[in-house]
Structures are given as C-alpha cells and as structure tokens.
C-alpha positions in Angstrom: -46.4 -55.2 2.2 -43.5 -57.5 2.9 -44.6 -60.9 4.3 -43.2 -61.7 7.8 -40.3 -64.4 7.9 -40.5 -66.7 11.0 -37.2 -67.2 13.0 -35.5 -70.2 11.8 -32.6 -72.5 13.0 -29.8 -72.4 10.7 -26.0 -73.8 10.8 -23.3 -71.3 9.3 -20.0 -69.8 9.7 -18.9 -67.1 11.8 -17.4 -63.8 10.1 -15.7 -61.4 12.5 -15.8 -57.8 11.8 -12.9 -55.7 13.4 -15.3 -53.2 14.9 -16.4 -55.6 17.3 -19.7 -57.2 15.7 -19.8 -60.3 13.4 -22.0 -62.3 11.1 -23.4 -66.0 10.7 -23.0 -66.6 7.2 -25.5 -69.3 5.8 -25.2 -70.8 2.3 -28.6 -71.9 1.1 -28.3 -75.6 -0.2 -28.3 -75.9 -3.8 -28.4 -72.2 -4.4 -25.9 -69.3 -4.4 -27.9 -67.3 -2.3 -26.1 -66.3 0.9 -27.8 -65.2 4.2 -25.7 -62.7 6.3 -27.3 -62.5 10.0 -25.7 -59.5 12.3 -24.5 -61.1 15.7 -24.3 -58.4 18.5 -21.1 -58.0 20.1 -21.9 -59.8 23.7 -23.1 -62.8 21.6 -19.8 -62.9 19.6 -17.4 -62.8 22.6 -16.8 -66.7 23.1 -16.4 -67.3 19.2 -13.8 -67.1 16.6 -13.9 -66.4 12.9 -14.3 -69.7 11.0 -16.4 -71.2 13.9 -19.3 -73.3 12.7 -22.3 -72.8 14.8 -26.0 -73.3 14.9 -28.3 -70.3 15.9 -31.6 -68.7 15.4 -31.9 -66.1 12.8 -34.7 -63.6 12.7 -35.7 -61.0 10.2 -36.7 -57.3 11.2 -39.1 -55.1 9.7 -36.5 -53.5 7.4 -35.4 -57.2 6.0 -32.3 -57.5 8.0 -31.4 -60.5 9.9 -30.1 -60.9 13.4 -28.6 -64.1 14.8 -28.9 -65.3 18.4 -28.7 -68.3 20.6 -25.4 -69.6 18.9 -24.0 -73.0 19.7 -20.5 -74.1 18.7 -20.5 -77.3 16.5 -16.8 -77.0 15.1 -13.7 -74.8 15.6 -11.4 -75.5 12.7 -8.8 -72.9 14.0 -6.0 -73.9 16.6 -3.8 -70.9 17.0 -4.5 -67.3 17.3 -2.2 -64.0 16.9 -2.5 -61.4 20.0 -0.8 -58.7 22.0 -0.7 -59.0 25.6 -2.8 -56.8 28.0 -1.9 -56.8 31.6 -4.9 -55.9 34.1 -4.6 -55.8 37.7 -1.8 -58.1 37.7 -3.5 -60.8 35.3 -2.5 -61.1 31.7 -5.0 -61.4 28.9 -4.6 -61.8 25.2 -6.2 -59.1 22.7 -7.1 -61.6 20.1 -6.4 -60.3 16.5 -9.7 -58.2 15.6 -10.3 -60.1 12.5 -10.4 -63.6 14.5 -12.2 -62.5 17.8 -13.7 -59.7 19.6 -13.1 -60.3 23.0 -9.8 -60.6 25.3 -9.1 -63.9 26.7 -7.2 -64.9 29.6 -3.6 -66.0 28.7 -1.7 -69.0 30.1 1.8 -67.8 29.5 3.3 -71.0 31.2 7.0 -70.6 31.8 7.6 -67.8 29.2 7.9 -64.2 30.4 6.0 -61.8 28.6 4.7 -58.2 29.3 2.0 -55.6 28.3 2.3 -55.1 24.7 4.3 -58.3 23.5 2.9 -60.0 20.6 2.3 -63.6 20.9 1.0 -66.5 18.8 -1.1 -69.0 21.2 -2.9 -72.3 21.0 -6.6 -72.7 21.5 -7.2 -75.7 23.6 -10.3 -76.8 25.9 -11.6 -73.2 25.8 -8.3 -71.9 26.9 -5.6 -69.8 25.1 -2.3 -71.2 25.9 1.2 -69.3 24.8 2.9 -71.0 21.9 5.7 -68.5 21.2 6.3 -64.7 21.7 7.2 -62.7 18.7 10.6 -61.4 18.9 11.5 -57.5 18.8 12.0 -56.4 15.1 10.1 -59.1 13.5 7.2 -58.1 11.3 4.0 -58.2 13.5 1.7 -58.0 10.5 3.1 -61.1 9.0 2.9 -63.0 12.2 -0.6 -62.1 12.5 -1.6 -63.2 9.0 0.4 -66.5 9.3 -1.6 -67.1 12.4 -4.9 -65.9 11.4 -5.0 -68.4 8.4 -3.3 -71.3 10.0 -0.2 -71.3 8.0 3.1 -73.0 8.7 6.4 -71.0 8.9 8.9 -73.5 9.7 9.9 -77.1 8.9 10.5 -79.8 11.6 13.9 -81.1 12.1 13.1 -84.4 10.6 11.6 -82.7 7.5 14.8 -80.8 7.2 16.9 -83.9 7.4 14.8 -85.9 4.8 15.4 -82.6 2.5 19.1 -83.2 3.2 19.0 -87.0 2.2 16.9 -86.0 -1.1 19.9 -83.8 -2.1 22.3 -86.9 -1.9 20.3 -88.4 -5.0 22.3 -87.4 -8.0 20.9 -85.9 -11.3 22.2 -89.2 -13.2 20.9 -89.9 -16.7 20.1 -93.6 -16.2 17.3 -95.0 -18.1 15.8 -91.4 -18.6 15.7 -89.9 -21.7 18.7 -87.4 -22.2 17.6 -83.9 -23.5 20.7 -82.1 -22.2 21.6 -81.3 -26.0 18.1 -80.1 -27.1 18.1 -76.2 -26.6 15.9 -75.5 -23.4 15.0 -72.4 -21.5 13.3 -71.1 -18.4 11.0 -67.9 -18.5 10.0 -66.1 -15.2 10.0 -63.1 -13.4 13.7 -62.2 -12.4 12.6 -62.7 -8.6 11.5 -66.1 -9.1 13.7 -68.7 -7.0 11.7 -72.0 -7.5 11.9 -72.5 -11.4 9.6 -75.7 -11.9 9.3 -75.6 -15.7 11.0 -75.5 -18.7 10.3 -75.4 -22.8 11.9 -76.7 -25.7 10.7 -76.8 -29.2 11.6 -79.0 -32.1 11.2 -77.1 -35.7 8.3 -78.6 -38.1 8.9 -81.5 -40.4 7.8 -81.8 -43.9 4.1 -82.2 -42.4 4.1 -78.6 -40.8 4.0 -80.2 -37.3 6.3 -79.0 -34.5 7.0 -80.5 -31.2 6.9 -78.7 -28.0 8.5 -80.1 -24.8 7.3 -78.8 -21.6 9.7 -80.2 -19.1 8.7 -80.1 -15.1 10.9 -80.6 -12.4 10.7 -84.3 -11.1 9.9 -83.6 -7.3 8.4 -87.0 -6.9 11.8 -88.4 -7.5 13.2 -86.5 -4.1 10.3 -86.5 -2.0 8.9 -89.8 -1.1 5.4 -90.6 0.2 5.6 -91.9 3.9 8.5 -89.3 4.8 8.0 -86.4 7.3 9.1 -83.9 4.7 6.2 -85.3 2.4 3.7 -85.1 5.3 4.6 -81.5 5.9 4.4 -80.6 2.1 0.9 -82.3 2.1 -0.3 -80.5 5.2 0.8 -77.1 3.5 -0.7 -78.2 -0.1 0.9 -74.9 -1.7 3.4 -72.3 -1.2 2.2 -69.0 -0.1 3.7 -65.8 -1.8 3.4 -62.6 0.4 5.2 -59.4 -0.4 8.2 -59.7 1.7 8.0 -63.2 2.8 7.5 -66.5 1.1 6.3 -69.8 3.0 7.4 -72.4 0.8 5.9 -75.9 0.5 8.9 -77.5 0.3 12.3 -76.5 2.2 14.4 -73.8 0.1 17.3 -76.4 0.0 15.2 -78.1 -2.5 12.7 -75.5 -3.8 15.2 -73.0 -4.8 18.3 -75.1 -5.3 18.3 -78.9 -5.9 14.9 -79.2 -7.8 14.7 -75.6 -9.3 15.6 -75.8 -13.0 18.5 -73.2 -12.7 20.7 -72.7 -16.1 23.8 -74.9 -16.8 22.8 -77.6 -14.3 21.5 -81.0 -15.0 17.9 -81.8 -13.7 15.7 -84.9 -13.5 12.2 -83.8 -15.1 9.0 -85.4 -16.3 8.5 -84.1 -19.9 5.4 -83.9 -21.9 6.3 -83.8 -25.6 3.2 -82.2 -27.5 2.7 -82.4 -31.5 1.2 -79.4 -32.7 -0.2 -79.2 -36.2 -0.5 -76.1 -38.7 -4.2 -75.4 -37.2 -2.6 -75.5 -33.6 -4.1 -78.8 -32.8 -2.5 -81.0 -30.4 -2.5 -84.2 -32.1 -0.2 -86.5 -30.1 1.4 -86.5 -26.5 4.0 -88.5 -25.0 5.1 -88.5 -21.3 8.5 -89.7 -20.0 11.2 -89.1 -17.5 14.0 -87.0 -18.6 17.2 -85.2 -17.9 17.5 -81.3 -19.0 20.1 -78.8 -18.9 18.7 -75.3 -19.1 20.5 -73.3 -21.7 19.3 -69.9 -20.4 17.2 -68.3 -17.9 15.0 -65.7 -19.5 12.8 -63.0 -18.0 9.2 -62.1 -19.5 10.0 -58.8 -20.5 13.1 -59.8 -22.6 10.7 -62.6 -24.1 8.5 -59.9 -24.6 10.8 -57.8 -26.5 11.5 -60.8 -29.1 8.1 -61.6 -29.5 7.0 -58.1 -30.1 10.0 -56.6 -31.8 12.3 -59.3 -32.7 14.9 -58.2 -30.2 17.6 -60.7 -28.9 19.0 -60.3 -25.3 22.5 -61.5 -24.3 21.2 -64.2 -22.5 19.2 -65.2 -25.3 21.9 -65.6 -27.8 22.6 -69.4 -27.3 18.9 -70.1 -28.1 18.1 -67.5 -30.8 17.6 -70.2 -33.5 14.6 -71.5 -31.8 13.0 -68.7 -30.5 10.9 -68.0 -33.7 9.6 -71.5 -33.3 8.6 -70.6 -29.8 6.7 -67.9 -31.1 5.0 -70.0 -33.8 4.3 -72.8 -31.3 2.4 -69.9 -29.2 0.7 -68.3 -32.3 -0.6 -71.8 -33.0 -2.1 -72.6 -29.6 -3.6 -69.1 -29.4 -5.4 -69.9 -32.7 -6.8 -72.8 -31.4 -8.0 -71.6 -28.1 -9.5 -68.6 -29.7 -11.5 -70.8 -31.9 -13.1 -72.8 -28.7 -13.4 -69.6 -26.3 -12.8 -69.1 -22.9 -10.7 -66.3 -21.3 -7.0 -65.6 -20.9 -5.9 -65.8 -17.2 -2.7 -63.8 -17.5 -3.5 -60.6 -15.6 -2.6 -57.3 -14.0 -0.5 -57.9 -10.8 0.3 -55.4 -8.2 3.8 -55.0 -6.9 5.0 -53.1 -3.9 8.2 -51.1 -4.2 10.3 -50.7 -1.1 12.9 -47.9 -0.2 16.4 -49.6 -0.1 17.6 -47.9 3.1 14.5 -48.0 5.3 12.6 -51.0 3.9 9.5 -48.7 4.0 6.6 -49.0 1.0 7.7 -46.5 -1.5 5.1 -47.3 -4.3 2.2 -49.6 -5.4 3.2 -50.8 -9.3 0.5 -52.5 -11.5 2.3 -54.9 -13.9 0.4 -55.7 -17.1 1.1 -59.1 -18.6 3.4 -59.3 -21.5 3.2 -61.2 -24.6 5.7 -63.7 -23.1 3.2 -64.3 -20.2 0.5 -65.2 -22.6 3.0 -67.7 -24.4 3.8 -69.4 -21.4 0.1 -69.5 -20.2 -0.6 -71.2 -23.5 2.1 -73.8 -23.4 1.3 -74.6 -19.4 -2.4 -74.9 -20.3 -1.7 -77.0 -23.3 0.6 -79.4 -21.2 -1.9 -79.6 -18.5 -4.9 -80.4 -20.9 -2.6 -83.0 -22.5 -1.8 -84.6 -19.0 -5.2 -84.9 -18.1 -6.4 -86.3 -21.4 -3.6 -88.8 -21.4 -4.3 -89.9 -17.6 -7.9 -90.3 -18.5 -7.3 -92.4 -21.4 -5.6 -95.1 -19.2 -7.8 -95.0 -16.4 -5.5 -93.2 -13.8 -7.2 -91.2 -11.0 -5.9 -87.7 -10.9 -6.7 -84.6 -8.9 -8.4 -82.7 -12.0 -9.0 -79.0 -12.0 -12.9 -78.4 -12.5 -14.7 -75.1 -13.3 -18.5 -75.4 -13.7 -20.6 -73.5 -16.3 -22.3 -70.6 -14.6 -25.9 -71.1 -13.9 -28.5 -68.9 -15.1 -28.7 -66.7 -12.0 -24.5 -66.1 -12.3 -25.4 -65.4 -16.0 -28.1 -62.6 -15.1 -25.6 -61.1 -12.6 -22.9 -60.9 -15.3 -25.3 -59.2 -17.8 -26.1 -56.8 -15.0 -22.6 -56.0 -14.1 -21.7 -55.6 -17.6 -24.3 -53.0 -18.0 -23.4 -51.0 -14.8 -19.8 -50.9 -16.2 -20.8 -49.5 -19.7 -20.4 -52.7 -21.7 -23.0 -54.7 -23.6 -22.8 -58.5 -22.7 -26.0 -60.0 -24.3 -25.2 -63.4 -22.9 -29.0 -64.8 -23.0 -29.9 -67.3 -20.4 -26.6 -69.6 -21.2 -23.0 -68.2 -21.1 -20.8 -70.1 -23.7 -17.0 -70.0 -23.8 -17.2 -68.1 -26.9 -19.6 -65.4 -25.4 -17.0 -65.3 -22.7 -14.3 -64.7 -24.9 -16.2 -62.1 -26.7 -16.8 -60.1 -23.3 -13.1 -60.8 -22.2 -11.8 -59.2 -25.7 -14.2 -56.2 -25.2 -12.5 -55.2 -21.8 -8.9 -55.3 -23.0 -7.2 -52.0 -22.7 -10.2 -50.4 -20.8 -9.1 -47.9 -18.1 -11.0 -50.0 -15.4 -9.9 -53.4 -16.6 -8.5 -54.9 -13.6 -11.5 -54.1 -11.6 -13.7 -55.5 -14.3 -11.6 -58.9 -14.5 -11.7 -58.9 -10.7 -15.5 -58.8 -10.7 -15.7 -61.2 -13.7 -13.6 -63.9 -12.1 -15.7 -63.6 -9.0 -19.0 -63.9 -10.7 -17.7 -67.0 -12.6 -17.0 -68.8 -9.6 -14.0 -70.5 -8.3 -12.2 -73.8 -10.0 -11.7 -76.6 -7.6 -9.9 -79.8 -7.3 -11.8 -83.1 -7.5 -11.0 -86.8 -8.7 -14.0 -86.6 -11.0 -13.1 -85.4 -14.3 -14.8 -82.5 -15.8 -14.5 -79.6 -18.0 -13.0 -76.3 -17.1 -15.3 -73.5 -18.3 -13.0 -70.6 -18.2 -10.3 -72.5 -20.1 -13.0 -73.9 -22.4 -11.1 -77.0 -21.6 -12.8 -80.5 -22.0 -10.5 -81.9 -19.2 -7.6 -80.0 -17.2 -5.4 -80.7 -14.3 -2.4 -79.1 -12.8 0.9 -80.7 -13.7 3.5 -77.7 -14.1 4.3 -76.7 -10.8 4.9 -79.4 -8.2 7.5 -77.5 -6.4 4.8 -75.0 -5.0 1.5 -77.1 -5.4 0.9 -80.6 -4.1 -1.9 -81.3 -6.5 0.7 -81.4 -9.1 3.2 -83.5 -7.2 0.0 -86.3 -6.6 -0.3 -86.3 -10.3 3.4 -86.6 -10.9 3.5 -89.7 -8.6 0.5 -91.3 -10.5 2.3 -90.7 -13.8 5.8 -91.9 -12.6 4.0 -95.2 -11.1 2.3 -95.8 -14.5 5.5 -95.2 -16.4 7.1 -97.8 -14.1 4.5 -100.6 -14.8 2.0 -99.9 -11.9 -1.7 -100.9 -13.3 -3.6 -101.5 -10.0 -5.2 -98.1 -10.2 -8.9 -97.2 -9.0 -10.9 -94.7 -11.0 -12.1 -92.1 -8.8 -9.9 -93.2 -5.8 -11.6 -92.1 -2.6 -8.4 -91.1 -1.2 -7.5 -88.7 -4.0 -10.9 -87.1 -3.6 -10.0 -86.5 0.1 -6.6 -85.1 -0.8 -8.6 -82.8 -3.3 -10.8 -81.5 -0.5 -7.9 -80.8 1.8 -5.8 -79.0 -1.2 -8.8 -77.0 -1.8 -9.2 -75.6 1.8 -5.3 -74.8 2.0 -5.3 -73.1 -1.3 -8.5 -70.8 -0.2 -6.3 -70.2 2.9 -3.2 -69.5 1.3 -5.4 -67.0 -1.2 -6.7 -65.2 1.6 -3.2 -64.6 3.5 -2.0 -63.2 0.1 -4.7 -60.9 0.0 -4.5 -60.0 3.5 -0.8 -59.1 3.2 -1.6 -57.0 0.2 -4.4 -55.1 2.2 -1.7 -54.3 4.9 0.7 -52.9 2.5 -2.2 -51.3 0.7 -2.8 -49.2 4.1 0.7 -48.6 4.7 1.2 -46.9 1.3 -2.2 -45.2 1.1 -1.6 -43.9 4.5 0.3 -40.9 2.6 -2.6 -40.3 0.3 -5.5 -39.6 2.7 -7.5 -36.9 1.2 -6.6 -37.6 -2.2 -9.4 -38.3 -4.7 -9.5 -41.4 -7.0 -11.9 -42.8 -9.7 -12.9 -46.3 -8.8 -15.2 -49.0 -9.1 -17.4 -51.1 -7.0 -15.9 -54.8 -6.7 -17.8 -56.3 -3.9 -20.9 -55.9 -1.8 -20.6 -56.5 2.0 -23.1 -56.3 4.9 -21.2 -53.5 6.2 -20.9 -51.7 3.1 -19.1 -51.5 -0.6 -15.6 -52.5 -1.5 -14.0 -50.4 -4.3 -11.1 -50.9 -6.4 -9.2 -47.8 -7.4 -8.9 -47.5 -11.2 -5.0 -48.0 -12.6 -4.3 -49.9 -9.6 -5.0 -52.8 -7.6 -5.6 -51.1 -4.4 -9.1 -51.6 -2.6 -10.9 -49.6 0.1 -14.3 -49.8 1.9 -17.2 -47.4 1.6 -19.0 -47.9 4.9 -22.9 -48.3 4.2 -23.3 -45.7 7.2 -21.3 -43.1 5.3 -23.3 -43.7 2.0 -26.2 -41.1 1.3 -29.8 -42.3 0.6 -29.5 -45.1 3.5 -30.0 -47.2 5.4 -28.8 -49.8 3.2 -28.9 -53.6 2.9 -27.2 -56.2 0.6 -29.5 -58.0 -1.9 -29.9 -61.7 -1.5 -27.1 -62.3 -3.7 -24.7 -59.5 -2.5 -24.6 -57.8 -5.8 -26.3 -54.7 -4.6 -26.5 -52.7 -1.7 -30.2 -51.2 -1.5 -31.5 -48.1 0.2 -34.7 -46.4 -0.1 -33.6 -43.7 -2.4 -30.8 -45.6 -4.7 -28.8 -48.7 -4.8 -25.0 -49.2 -5.4 -24.3 -52.2 -7.5 -21.2 -54.4 -8.5 -19.4 -52.5 -11.6 -20.6 -49.3 -11.0 -18.0 -46.5 -11.4 -17.7 -43.9 -8.2 -15.4 -41.2 -7.4 -13.7 -41.6 -3.7 -11.2 -39.9 -1.6 -8.9 -42.0 0.9 -10.5 -41.0 4.3 -8.5 -42.9 6.7 -6.2 -46.4 7.0 -5.2 -48.7 9.3 -2.3 -50.7 8.7 -2.8 -53.1 11.5 -6.2 -54.3 10.3 -5.2 -53.9 6.6 -8.0 -51.6 5.8 -8.4 -48.3 3.7 -11.6 -46.7 4.5 -13.0 -44.4 1.6 -15.5 -41.8 1.6 -17.9 -40.9 -1.7 -17.1 -37.7 -3.4 -20.2 -36.0 -5.0 
C-alpha cells in the first residue's frame, strides 16, 4: 500500500498546455527530481506561462499531483501575442494558448482594431495594453513566437546611429599584426551572412610543429561599452536563427557587412595562434590584434570534398597549397581529442525547403555534418580552450562555459536509455569522458542516430556560462569558453573586451568579478529563450509540412516524457510529434519522478524506446503534430 503524502506548500513555475490546463513545475532543491502538479483551467485563468507562484500541491491515490491556492510571486513576462475577439461591443485578446488560457480585456488605446486582428500587447498592472498591430501579410506564427519568448525584432534609432558611426572607423593596420599576405579562408554554409571566424595555417618547421591561426572579427573595436548599441546587444545576448527570419544581436549593417569577414576585404580581428606538435598537443598560444584579408570564402561541402577525396573547387584555387596543412592540423587535433574522450558536437540539422513561387514549405531535409564540419569544430574548440587557459593563467575574469559531470542518477538514466535503444553502455556508477566517447562512437550511422543524440544531450544536461572556471565534461576540456562568435554571442564579445583590455595594458581585473557573473546569468536566460524560440519555429513548420502526411506511418523513437504524454522523433528526420497519454493502451499513465518513463498499470513507455506511429493531426498555429501509436 502506498504511503499517503500530505499536502505541502511549494514555489514553482507555471507551464501552460494549449488545451486549457496547466502544470506547476517544481524542481526539488539539490536534486534532478521534477514535480509536475496539474492545474485545472479555472485556477489557471489569471496566470501566464513562466509566472512564479506559490501554491499547495496534493497527491491523489493514483500518485498524480494537483496544485491549488496559487498566488503570484513574480511575472517575468512583459508582452503577449493574441488575436482580437469582439463580444457585445467589447474587445478581448485571445492570448497565445502556449502562454495563457483565458481571454483578457484589451485596452487598444487610439489604435483601431477589429475582430480577428493579430496584435502584440504589454502586461502592466494586471491589464493588457496594445503595443502594435500585426499588419496583413506578415507571418503571424513568427510574431507569436517572438512575443512568446520576449525577443526583440528591431533596433532603436540611437542604436542604428551608433552602428552607422561604427562604420566610419576604417580597418587600418596601425599597430596591429598584418596578416593580409597569409593565406586565409572562411568556411561556412552558403547562406551564412555573419562570418565571424577565419582560419590560416603555417606549415610545419623542422620540429614538425605547425601553427594554426584562428582569426575572429574584432567586434569590440566597433561596439563600445556604454553605447545604446551595446546595451541592446547585451539585452539580446545572442542572435536568434529561425527558418525564414533571423533576429541578429547586432544590426545587419555591422553583422553582415562591416564586421563580417567577407572575402577580399580588410578586416580587424583578434587572432589566437596555436602551435600544434606532431602528437596533436597545443603547446603554445599567442593572442594579438590583427588585420586580415580573406582569400577565399569556402563552404562545408567543397571543403569536405577536398578532405575526403582531394577535390579542389575553383574558389579553393588561391589557397590549394595550404589545404593539406589544414587537413593535417584537423587530424592532429582529432587524435588528441580522441585520446581524452568526450563527444563530437557537430550534429544532424533539419532544413526546410520552400517553393520558390509560393513560399510554401515543400520539404524537410536532414543534413548530416561533413568532415569539414568536424574540422572547423576542432579548430574552434581548440581556440576556445586556448583562450580560456590563457586568460586563467593571467588571472583574468571570463565568461567561462562549464558542463558538469553527470551524477550517478543521470548515469543510471543513460544506461537505461541505451538498453531501450538496443545499445550496451556499461557506464558503471561514474561516467567518464572516454566511456562517453565509446558510446558516442557506437551510435554513429545508426538509423535513429539523430534521436539518440537528442536524448543523449538532454541526459547529459546543459552547459552554462559562469565566471567560475571549471571543466566542460562533454568536450573533455579542463577549461572552456566562447571566443569565436562575437557577432552573434555577447559572451564572446565580453571575452574579447577583457582580452583587448589586457593587451592594451590593463591589469586591475578581479578574479570572479561579480558583474561578470551577473552577465553570465543574464546570457544563460536569454540563450534559453532563443533556443526555445528556434525550436517553436521548427515545430510550426513541421506541422505545416506534415499536414500533407496525415495517416502516413513512420518508425520513431521516444525522446521525451511529459505529464500529458510522450514526444517521439521520426526516424531519418528531425521532426517530432506528441503521443497523448489518453490515447495509449494500458493506461491511465503518469510520468515517473524523473520523467524518463510514462508508467501505466500494464506497461510503461520509456525514453529511447522505438515505436511505430502515424500522423493523426496537425495544428500549425500551435506548432503541434499529434501522433497515434500503430500496433
């Protein structure tokens, strides 16, 4: 007989389900255990997703929790998207159902709106006040996602003026090291507009050591602290990449032009020069301000063709003599990384294709990383590690990137996940970087590799920014930070400013500066919002595409367990859908304490388990694909 659990008062965060109910999610202190308590619709009416509340949670006989007597503690959300509803001469706003379950009275002010209009409104003093109307022809799903996650679309007039003034500073050589005559290339996707990293290599000398130069756009030279432009970039903290729309951290006049390392143009950079010995060890690093000129803009496919088959594309001709040295540098770093363990972070990515004439989604393509992706990842990881070590050796505060070793509970979860996926892990109680690398190598090429990697990364837990230096478990790196993308990440820009201050003689830095730690906390929060927005946009387009595949069967794999059911990823692509708990045989079901299994009286569904499903329905507005179990 189960021991009854007394009601208790807790503080947690509101999650809203688009069907009108919600959950109070509580993270147990010092544990990975998550308690999800059901909130009935009437109690959810005055609340929004993300609200911090206190309430009473009570366990029923079947083990399910219910929350009641909710009281608002904090409301981080300031804006909502909704559609206008006119009832009896009054205007209401039907809030984005991922954010709220009730219609709120709308204060439209002097703006003329009518039934069916889409608007974005502010939340102030318990009221919803119109900010702007979404014009006809604009993508409502994008506006919904932007408001849902508190993202910024536009820059202020003063920030744009700051960007204009930044363009007046020429890319002169001055006291910088002149690298214009060193063969330098950039390697990116053809669609990339904000090119912030370039690579050069100097052939090995008599001792066999070669030198790899990673040159990064010197954003800090143009974006000065104290300007409105810097304040808005800091608030954004990252560029957000959604299919069909990019919300850049910096105005495009800078990010895609004046700062971007476009071919044939002189650009200011910060360069880290790495000495790599024949064993793949980075034995020395030098950091300096430089001026470069990219000799060629290459894409991943053509660099992969050279690495794999020795093919030289026309754009590669100016640098063909140094390409074998890039291949050698990559191979050396791969050997060194392989010896210490960890996992490769280059991964399959989904790309939607669009009809050129109508703009409609025409397909979903899963793009596998090439050998060129692996090479560039190794170069950037080596540069980031070297800068972290360089800064720590000099007592400089940094926004370090830390990834903790999984605790025994997570290791047990990973063992179970591997077993349900048809793989043997054998991690024991403690997961080591080499054991992780061995498991990572097992799943390469597996039919369900994308789903397996999705679950693996989630099980390992997220990395985070902090002023306190520590190891990055997933990369098996003793120290790590982000240095290589200052055009699109504020963490990198903060690191650049510290480096430049030191290079120019500043020595009054504090270890573990509290202002740097507060910046790290802010960046972590904004990065999570950006990731969720990108995921939501992906789900909207998934639903749009899979609407034409209702009734079609797919093999899939369970990748998440939620209070309302399961999330499964379709094999061979990066599309996901939900399997509602009430539609599963053998119920009723409830998630276990760690949300790794959905448990019923007769059976359980566990993360990693293969299933066969069919597309039952789609809802583009909510970005939802509902699946049904087959068999």
